[in-house]
C-alpha positions as CSV (number, residue, x, y, z in Angstrom):
1,X,0.0,0.0,0.0
2,X,1.3,3.4,-1.0
3,X,0.7,6.4,1.2
4,X,-0.7,9.4,-0.6
5,X,0.8,12.8,-0.1
6,X,-1.1,15.0,2.3
7,X,-2.8,18.1,0.9
8,X,-4.6,20.7,2.9
9,X,-6.7,22.5,0.3
10,X,-10.0,22.6,2.2
11,X,-11.3,26.2,2.4
12,X,-8.7,27.5,-0.1
13,X,-9.6,29.1,-3.4
14,X,-9.9,26.5,-6.2
15,X,-8.6,28.3,-9.3
16,X,-9.2,25.2,-11.4
17,X,-12.9,26.1,-11.5
18,X,-12.2,29.1,-13.7
19,X,-12.8,28.2,-17.3
20,X,-9.4,28.5,-19.1
21,X,-10.7,29.8,-22.4
22,X,-12.3,32.7,-20.5
23,X,-9.2,33.3,-18.4
24,X,-7.0,33.4,-21.6
25,X,-9.4,35.7,-23.3
26,X,-9.3,38.1,-20.4
27,X,-5.5,37.8,-20.2
28,X,-5.3,38.8,-23.9
29,X,-7.4,42.0,-23.1
30,X,-5.0,42.8,-20.3
31,X,-2.0,42.3,-22.7
32,X,-3.6,44.7,-25.2
33,X,-4.1,47.2,-22.4
34,X,-0.5,46.9,-21.4
35,X,0.6,47.5,-25.0
36,X,-1.8,50.5,-25.5
37,X,-1.6,52.1,-22.0
38,X,1.4,50.6,-20.2
39,X,1.6,47.9,-17.6
40,X,-0.7,48.4,-14.6
41,X,-2.0,51.7,-16.0
42,X,-5.4,50.7,-14.7
43,X,-4.1,51.2,-11.1
44,X,-4.1,54.9,-11.8
45,X,-7.9,54.8,-11.9
46,X,-8.1,54.8,-8.1
47,X,-10.1,57.9,-7.0
48,X,-13.6,59.1,-6.3
49,X,-14.8,58.4,-9.8
50,X,-13.3,54.9,-10.2
51,X,-16.6,53.0,-10.1
52,X,-18.2,55.3,-12.7
53,X,-15.2,55.1,-15.0
54,X,-14.9,51.3,-14.8
55,X,-18.6,50.7,-15.0
56,X,-19.0,53.0,-18.0
57,X,-16.5,50.8,-19.9
58,X,-17.9,47.6,-18.7
59,X,-21.4,48.6,-19.7
60,X,-20.3,49.7,-23.2
61,X,-19.1,46.2,-23.8
62,X,-22.2,44.6,-22.2
63,X,-24.5,46.7,-24.4
64,X,-22.5,45.8,-27.5
65,X,-23.2,42.2,-26.7
66,X,-26.9,43.0,-26.2
67,X,-26.9,44.7,-29.6
68,X,-25.5,41.5,-31.3
69,X,-21.8,42.4,-31.4
70,X,-19.8,39.5,-29.9
71,X,-16.3,40.9,-30.6
72,X,-14.8,44.3,-30.0
73,X,-13.9,46.0,-33.3
74,X,-10.8,47.7,-32.0
75,X,-9.2,44.7,-30.2
76,X,-10.8,41.8,-31.9
77,X,-11.4,40.2,-28.5
78,X,-14.7,39.1,-27.1
79,X,-16.6,41.9,-25.4
80,X,-17.2,39.4,-22.6
81,X,-13.4,39.3,-22.0
82,X,-13.4,43.1,-21.7
83,X,-16.2,42.8,-19.2
84,X,-14.2,40.3,-17.2
85,X,-11.1,42.7,-17.2
86,X,-13.3,45.6,-16.1
87,X,-15.0,43.5,-13.4
88,X,-11.5,42.5,-12.1
89,X,-10.5,46.2,-11.9
90,X,-13.7,46.9,-10.0
91,X,-13.2,44.0,-7.6
92,X,-9.6,45.3,-6.9
93,X,-10.9,48.8,-6.3
94,X,-13.7,47.7,-3.9
95,X,-11.3,45.4,-2.0
96,X,-8.7,48.2,-1.7
97,X,-11.4,50.6,-0.7
98,X,-12.6,48.2,2.0
99,X,-9.2,47.6,3.4
100,X,-7.8,51.1,3.1
101,X,-4.4,49.7,2.3
102,X,-2.4,48.6,-0.8
103,X,-0.4,45.7,0.4
104,X,-2.4,43.7,3.0
105,X,-6.1,43.2,2.5
106,X,-9.0,41.0,3.4
107,X,-10.6,39.3,0.4
108,X,-14.0,39.2,2.0
109,X,-13.5,35.6,3.3
110,X,-12.0,36.5,6.6
111,X,-8.6,35.3,5.6
112,X,-5.6,37.6,5.3
113,X,-3.9,37.7,1.9
114,X,-0.8,39.4,0.7
115,X,-1.2,41.3,-2.5
116,X,1.7,40.8,-4.8
117,X,1.9,43.4,-7.5
118,X,3.5,42.6,-10.8
119,X,6.3,45.0,-10.4
120,X,7.5,43.0,-7.4
121,X,6.2,45.2,-4.5
122,X,4.2,43.3,-1.9
């Protein structure tokens, strides 16, 4: 009988539940944003009008889908991928607003997490 390795994953976020096609489409939108605006430019949105700015963009993509346009004409990517990227920005904003800090925050689950930014700051 072979002993199995112990894993303690209960209560941890299961990222395997996120559909990979959707994740990759969102990542392509982020890559286009990096090329057009610069890496992490979206972090400059933080301010009193962040929700309005992000929601305006998200809703433009949502209404394009409702009007029968599946793909963004400028980027060639699905409007749904743009919606995901904007929703991610909104989640980050709301989480940072809730915690009032940039490096340590609570993700709404009661567990402390460390926010590792792409430029190496933590």
